[in-house]
C-alpha positions, -999 to 999 in steps of 0.1 A, spaced: 173 146 96 152 161 68 122 140 59 97 146 31 64 128 34 46 123 1 9 115 5 -5 105 -28 -29 84 -49 -66 84 -42 -90 77 -14 -113 49 -26 -150 58 -30 -161 26 -12 -146 41 20 -165 65 43 -155 100 33 -155 113 69 -126 89 75 -105 109 51 -104 140 73 -98 120 105 -70 101 89 -53 132 76 -50 144 111 -35 111 122 -9 111 94 1 147 103 5 136 139 27 106 130 50 128 108 50 159 130 81 179 122 84 165 87 78 184 54 44 173 41 33 171 5 -1 162 -8 -14 150 -42 -43 132 -57 -58 127 -92 -76 156 -110 -108 140 -120 -145 144 -111 -146 116 -85 -115 126 -66 -124 163 -67 -157 153 -50 -140 130 -24 -115 157 -15 -138 187 -16 -139 191 22 -102 188 27 -90 223 36 -59 240 50 -33 219 31 -16 226 -2 -33 198 -22 -21 193 -57 -43 177 -84 -25 160 -113 -39 144 -145 -45 107 -144 -27 87 -171 -44 68 -198 -44 30 -191 -20 9 -211 -33 -24 -223 -10 -49 -206 -10 -70 -174 19 -57 -152 15 -87 -128 21 -112 -156 50 -90 -168 65 -96 -134 56 -133 -135 74 -138 -168 106 -121 -155 108 -133 -118 112 -168 -105 78 -184 -98 87 -191 -62 82 -154 -55 45 -157 -64 19 -170 -40 -8 -186 -61 -5 -162 -91 -4 -181 -124 -6 -170 -161 -43 -180 -161 -64 -148 -154 -100 -139 -152 -119 -119 -179 -111 -82 -177 -81 -90 -154 -57 -72 -177 -77 -40 -177 -80 -40 -139 -44 -50 -132 -30 -23 -155 -44 2 -129 -20 -13 -103 8 9 -118 -11 42 -113 3 43 -77 38 43 -91 30 70 -116 14 91 -88 46 90 -68 67 98 -99 47 129 -106 48 141 -70 84 133 -65 94 152 -96 75 183 -84 90 187 -49 124 200 -37 152 176 -33 180 172 -7 160 153 19 176 125 39 145 104 35 113 103 14 82 86 28 55 75 5 21 73 23 -13 62 10 -43 84 18 -61 55 34 -31 43 56 -41 35 92 -12 41 116 -3 29 151 -6 60 172 29 55 186 45 48 152 83 45 159 94 68 132 130 72 145 135 35 147 122 30 112 144 57 98 174 40 115 166 9 94 162 31 63 198 42 66 209 10 49 177 -4 34 146 6 15 117 0 39 82 -13 30 55 -14 57 21 -32 57 2 -54 81 -6 -87 66 -43 -95 69 -40 -133 62 -10 -140 85 -14 -173 103 -16 -155 137 -45 -134 124 -63 -164 110 -57 -185 141 -76 -160 163 -106 -162 141 -108 -200 135 -142 -203 152 -156 -181 124 -136 -193 94 -145 -229 99 -182 -222 94 -197 -224 60 -205 -189 50 -237 -193 30 -255 -166 49 -247 -129 40 -248 -118 76 -225 -146 87 -200 -136 60 -201 -100 73 -195 -112 109 -166 -133 98 -150 -104 80 -157 -80 109 -139 -104 133 -109 -106 111 -107 -69 106 -110 -62 143 -82 -86 150 -60 -69 124 -68 -34 138 -59 -46 173 -26 -60 159 -18 -25 145 -29 -8 176 -6 -30 198 24 -16 180 42 -50 177 59 -56 143 81 -81 126 110 -74 103 110 -95 72 144 -99 55 160 -126 35 164 -148 66 130 -142 81 113 -148 48 123 -184 50 107 -189 84 73 -176 94 65 -159 61 61 -172 25 91 -162 4 69 -139 -17 64 -117 13 100 -105 8 117 -116 -25 111 -90 -53 82 -77 -32 82 -43 -14 53 -37 9 36 -5 0 12 10 26 42 31 36 76 31 18 107 49 29 135 55 5 164 78 -4 170 100 -34 195 76 -48 169 49 -49 148 68 -74 176 79 -96 180 61 -130 145 47 -133 119 64 -155 86 52 -140 63 67 -166 83 56 -196 85 21 -181 47 20 -180 43 34 -215 66 6 -228 48 -21 -208 79 -29 -187 66 -18 -153 55 -46 -129 23 -44 -108 19 -31 -72 45 -45 -47 66 -61 -75 67 -27 -92 78 -9 -61 107 -34 -57 116 -30 -94 117 8 -91 134 13 -57 155 -18 -49 180 -17 -77 208 -3 -56 200 -12 -20 185 -42 -3 150 -39 12 133 -48 45 95 -54 48 78 -48 81 46 -66 91 27 -44 116 23 -7 125 3 2 94 -28 -11 77 -53 4 52 -89 12 59 -102 -14 34 -87 -41 56 -99 -28 90 -132 -9 84 -159 -30 102 -189 -10 90 -217 -28 71 -218 1 46 -182 -5 35 -187 -42 35 -216 -39 11 -197 -16 -12 -167 -39 -13 -190 -68 -20 -206 -50 -50 -172 -41 -63 -160 -77 -59 -132 -66 -37 -139 -93 -10 
């Protein structure tokens, strides 16, 4: 099978930059034997973050101008409310501006996909900050991808993760250090979950059981996405964003890729460094950025 791996997007500045080089080696190991393609945004911040990345053909592309609309509320207005977990039409100040950026990941894939050769059996979209299980079962996942679009991401607030940290979460987190210890414990548990290599397939049946319905319906997990050429055909991502029709994040991925084939979400195997990094430095940056 011919597999193209598309690594794209950005590597967030709140993460430790040395992690980027280490993670690139990990991604290359997981997808050994596949054709690798790399892309990030062409701006001052990303040029700085990626300045030490050598020995790969890294493409820099122009970042789009933000469009003034809320892609999450666009999804909310067009999808049954049962697919949303706590999201309402009431939003915080500046939410629209921030949420509009949730479509940049879709545009990044669009630009990269249009620039590479076609004819692959599978295309794998990977985030720069994706943390993989060392024994990622690529062949098994590709077997599932024969008939389904695949989205993979470990869920940080799954009941099994929360249960293992109840002794922390029951405490009142008034103290800054206690808050950090709580988060560190949760992140260590999540990383251990990824490292164990166990995973759960979430489909229409499973979504009714151990997982809220929004973890499956109209929602494609996006730390890693595996799709075929036919799944991309017939949807203009950039035009959909310009006309304010594109949904945000996971809802947008489902909108783009799941028009012709059903999808499967997988909980496990992959996380992102924002969810597993236990350093105080990263914690403080996320705190300042109001990301935790």
